[in-house]
C-alpha distance (Angstrom), angle and dihedral (degrees) to the residues before:
residue distance angle dihedral
M1 . . .
S2 3.77 . .
A3 3.78 127.8 .
D4 3.78 90.5 -112.4
F5 3.78 91.2 57.5
V6 3.79 93.1 50.2
I7 3.80 91.3 48.1
R8 3.81 91.9 49.1
I9 3.81 91.7 48.9
A10 3.84 90.4 48.9
S11 3.79 90.7 47.8
E12 3.80 92.8 50.7
S13 3.79 90.1 46.3
V14 3.80 92.8 53.5
Y15 3.82 89.4 46.9
A16 3.80 91.6 51.5
I17 3.77 92.7 47.9
L18 3.85 91.4 49.5
L19 3.76 90.8 47.2
A20 3.83 92.8 49.2
S21 3.81 94.5 46.6
A22 3.81 98.0 41.0
P23 3.85 96.8 88.6
M24 3.81 92.9 55.0
L25 3.80 93.4 42.8
I26 3.80 92.0 50.3
V27 3.79 92.6 47.5
A28 3.82 91.2 48.6
L29 3.82 90.1 48.3
V30 3.82 93.7 51.3
V31 3.79 94.1 44.3
G32 3.83 91.0 46.9
L33 3.78 91.0 50.7
V34 3.80 92.3 49.8
I35 3.83 91.1 47.8
S36 3.80 91.6 47.6
I37 3.82 91.7 51.4
F38 3.78 89.2 47.9
Q39 3.82 91.1 49.6
A40 3.78 92.2 48.2
T41 3.77 94.1 50.0
T42 3.77 96.0 45.4
Q43 3.85 96.4 34.4
I44 3.79 90.6 -130.7
Q45 3.83 107.9 147.3
E46 3.82 100.1 -176.1
Q47 3.84 111.6 146.5
T48 3.78 95.5 -151.4
L49 3.80 90.0 56.9
A50 3.78 88.1 66.5
F51 3.79 98.6 44.5
V52 3.80 106.5 39.7
P53 3.83 97.4 57.4
K54 3.81 90.7 45.0
I55 3.81 91.4 53.2
V56 3.81 91.9 48.3
A57 3.82 91.6 46.0
V58 3.81 92.2 49.4
L59 3.78 91.9 48.4
L60 3.81 89.8 50.5
A61 3.80 89.7 48.7
V62 3.83 90.1 52.1
L63 3.79 89.8 52.6
F64 3.77 93.3 46.5
F65 3.83 98.5 41.2
G66 3.80 96.6 31.2
P67 3.81 97.4 101.9
W68 3.81 91.5 48.7
I69 3.80 91.4 47.3
L70 3.80 90.4 49.3
S71 3.77 93.7 49.4
T72 3.84 90.6 47.7
L73 3.78 91.8 53.2
V74 3.82 93.8 42.6
D75 3.83 89.1 51.4
F76 3.75 91.4 50.5
T77 3.80 91.9 48.3
F78 3.79 92.6 47.7
Q79 3.82 91.5 48.9
L80 3.84 90.5 48.1
M81 3.79 94.2 48.8
S82 3.78 94.4 43.8
N83 3.84 93.8 51.3
L84 3.75 95.9 39.4
H85 3.81 95.4 83.2
Q86 3.85 90.2 62.9
Y87 3.77 93.6 64.2
I88 3.78 103.1 38.0
G89 3.73 112.3 90.6
């Protein structure tokens, strides 16, 4: 295996991880922003008010985007395994 192959595999892996985690990160960012605006306007500084809605929103995002995330990771794994035989030798 060459260094270019390893770098390409690592790059594709990072891209797949970012693609798979993006829906949850975006949902957590939006919910966190809404909660922060709510806390700033009402001057309520309770820490659990920030974490509990984010956890619930991320769990709902996992349920909603789960099939897409799974198909993305399966496609990446299939592509990796099908192209791996070309570089081993």
